[in-house]
VOGU-3710 file (C-alpha; in Angstrom, 3 decimals, decimal comma):
1> mrfvaallll> -29,613/75,016/137,800  -27,229/77,959/137,483  -24,573/75,541/136,178  -26,930/74,233/133,451  -27,812/77,779/132,436  -24,136/78,618/132,087  -23,611/75,586/129,856  -26,547/76,565/127,663  -24,962/79,947/127,095  -21,906/78,170/125,684
11> lpagcewgrt> -23,891/76,275/123,049  -23,526/77,569/119,464  -26,535/79,348/117,994  -29,046/76,889/116,575  -28,164/74,109/119,020  -30,047/72,496/121,877  -29,712/69,522/124,184  -30,831/66,281/122,568  -30,794/62,643/123,621  -27,854/61,510/125,730
21> tgdgaprvlf> -24,691/59,964/124,336  -23,497/56,476/125,232  -21,800/57,713/128,403  -24,955/59,496/129,576  -23,751/63,001/128,733  -26,293/65,387/127,154  -26,030/65,508/123,393  -25,947/68,716/121,360  -28,287/68,823/118,348  -27,745/71,219/115,459
31> tdqalpevaa> -31,358/72,328/115,176  -30,727/74,973/112,531  -29,717/72,272/110,050  -31,963/70,121/107,852  -30,679/66,916/109,481  -29,772/67,739/113,112  -29,476/64,118/114,283  -27,188/63,263/111,383  -25,100/66,357/112,081  -24,709/65,330/115,718
41> dlvemdtdss> -23,754/61,761/114,712  -21,039/62,993/112,372  -19,493/65,369/114,902  -19,515/62,704/117,628  -17,867/60,090/115,394  -15,185/62,480/114,215  -14,418/63,690/117,744  -14,202/60,148/119,102  -11,759/58,885/116,488  -9,704/62,104/116,556
51> drraallaat> -9,284/61,816/120,325  -8,149/58,212/119,999  -5,683/59,071/117,239  -4,257/61,881/119,349  -3,792/59,471/122,255  -1,978/56,991/120,008  0,333/59,692/118,687  1,063/60,953/122,198  1,826/57,491/123,608  5,456/56,817/124,481
61> epdpqalrdl> 5,090/53,111/123,680  3,208/51,439/120,798  -0,202/50,075/121,778  -1,238/47,425/119,220  -4,583/46,792/120,928  -5,466/50,492/120,884  -4,622/50,590/117,175  -6,820/47,562/116,475  -9,643/49,185/118,430  -9,187/52,392/116,440
71> irleqthaar> -9,350/50,533/113,135  -12,562/48,760/114,156  -14,077/52,033/115,363  -13,257/53,889/112,153  -14,590/51,021/110,054  -17,873/51,351/111,964  -17,869/55,103/111,392  -17,225/54,628/107,678  -20,110/52,166/107,441  -22,398/54,718/109,110
81> lreivarygw> -21,230/57,412/106,697  -22,035/55,132/103,771  -25,563/54,649/105,155  -26,002/58,415/105,458  -24,843/59,010/101,888  -27,069/56,232/100,553  -30,123/57,747/102,261  -29,570/61,501/101,962  -26,689/62,047/99,557  -23,416/63,579/100,665
91> pgralvgpaa> -23,906/65,397/104,017  -22,812/68,796/102,773  -23,219/72,195/104,351  -26,795/72,606/103,186  -27,889/69,421/104,983  -25,774/69,332/108,141  -23,929/72,656/108,349  -20,211/73,399/107,989  -18,985/71,722/111,200  -20,699/68,393/110,547
101> sqaawrilqk> -19,832/68,534/106,841  -16,151/68,898/107,757  -16,552/66,029/110,215  -17,947/63,854/107,402  -14,888/64,595/105,301  -12,551/63,731/108,160  -14,387/60,439/108,726  -13,941/59,634/105,046  -10,288/60,711/105,063  -9,661/58,471/108,072
111> aewqpglqae> -11,195/55,468/106,308  -7,705/54,662/105,042  -8,328/51,044/105,994  -11,110/51,004/103,370  -9,741/52,573/100,183  -12,587/51,048/98,189  -15,091/53,021/100,252  -13,090/56,211/99,794  -13,077/55,717/96,025  -16,803/54,886/95,984
121> llarvtdqva> -17,827/58,033/97,871  -15,350/60,244/96,032  -17,029/59,301/92,760  -20,397/60,358/94,196  -19,330/63,881/95,196  -17,094/64,976/92,328  -19,837/67,035/90,692  -20,374/69,053/93,884  -16,921/70,646/93,882  -17,777/73,277/91,265
131> sgeipaeeya> -20,810/74,415/93,283  -18,672/74,930/96,376  -20,631/72,360/98,380  -17,456/70,257/98,580  -14,310/72,236/99,577  -11,738/71,977/96,803  -8,791/71,317/99,117  -10,568/68,347/100,695  -11,518/66,981/97,296  -7,889/67,249/96,169
141> qltdrvrvar> -6,674/65,500/99,298  -9,074/62,593/98,985  -8,405/62,235/95,253  -4,716/61,812/95,984  -5,328/59,457/98,900  -7,365/57,141/96,708  -4,663/57,173/94,053  -1,887/56,569/96,592  -3,819/53,586/97,979  -3,915/52,176/94,447
151> gqpqvygtqf> -0,221/52,845/93,896  -1,042/55,470/91,251  0,564/58,897/90,734  -0,978/61,823/92,604  -2,950/64,493/90,774  -2,598/67,420/93,197  0,525/66,546/95,229  -1,092/66,525/98,676  0,258/63,262/100,116  3,664/62,921/101,755
161> rilqrgaery> 5,712/60,653/103,955  7,843/62,007/106,774  11,391/60,710/106,536  14,048/61,036/109,234  17,719/61,669/108,562  19,531/62,150/111,850  17,760/64,974/113,663  16,272/66,311/110,427  12,821/65,419/109,179  11,839/66,005/105,589
171> lqpstpienp> 9,002/65,223/103,202  8,764/62,846/100,286  5,696/62,374/98,062  3,898/59,156/98,959  3,745/58,349/95,246  5,117/60,285/92,256  3,135/63,230/90,906  1,408/62,795/87,576  2,700/65,147/84,861  4,624/67,421/87,275
181> dgldlrragl> 4,779/70,231/84,692  0,999/70,517/84,832  0,702/70,280/88,628  0,211/73,973/89,390  -2,271/74,317/86,547  -4,375/71,477/87,969  -4,183/72,991/91,451  -5,150/76,415/90,121  -8,166/74,817/88,483  -9,434/74,038/91,996
191> glpphadylm> -8,387/77,394/93,409  -5,433/75,911/95,320  -2,086/77,718/95,754  1,007/76,686/93,763  2,545/73,476/95,024  5,808/75,151/96,078  3,890/77,549/98,337  1,878/74,741/99,850  5,004/72,652/100,425  6,622/75,551/102,304
201> qvqarlaggg> 3,555/75,771/104,563  3,667/72,055/105,319  7,399/72,136/106,032  6,928/75,108/108,363  4,277/73,269/110,318  6,444/70,173/110,444  9,397/72,183/111,782  7,157/73,839/114,344  5,970/70,519/115,742  2,581/70,785/114,084
211> dddfvetaps> 2,841/67,486/112,262  0,121/65,981/114,471  -2,330/67,809/112,212  -0,961/65,910/109,239  0,367/62,567/110,480  -2,148/59,789/110,309  -1,695/56,285/111,691  0,503/55,620/108,675  3,671/57,737/108,379  2,244/60,228/105,917
221> vse> 1,515/63,919/105,785  -1,277/65,548/103,819  -2,975/68,809/102,984
//
């Protein structure tokens, strides 16, 4: 009983135990949000796929079966996200809170196996960027991902590949940047820093071994 009480003290404000997860563990519900069950679903899906991606990146040998399982899992997550959006609209901060809203974006970003779905949902949230409901940096990232998947030039310059030359690793845009002279102006329009400043931040993280935050299953790096 004392152990349970200690765990309850660690729960964020506005949370409580809900129904159990698939492995029987108690499930945290975000009761201060309009859609607590949806919020919990989003956080669970994002955590599950992120853990599996981390395991793949940490593996010393390729594991094709684990990659296939990951793809199937993330396709299931993307289908669930589409259902949520169809029923409630985009699960933004007002509906599910900041943590679950960020989880929804990560689920969508990781739906790289379904670029059509990414493009479909991107079109449905574009008008929410100006209100601040959709973070500008995430909107920029997804916009570029959709364009890269179509083989089109990037708008905001957020997508890179990591290339290796001897012991040195460096970045190359996944696709060319549209109208490079206007790049910083477009970024400023979303409140993003100049591209040169952002590139320095990414390179610093890459040099410091922080590329696991950027590298997806494909050899790319992104904001």
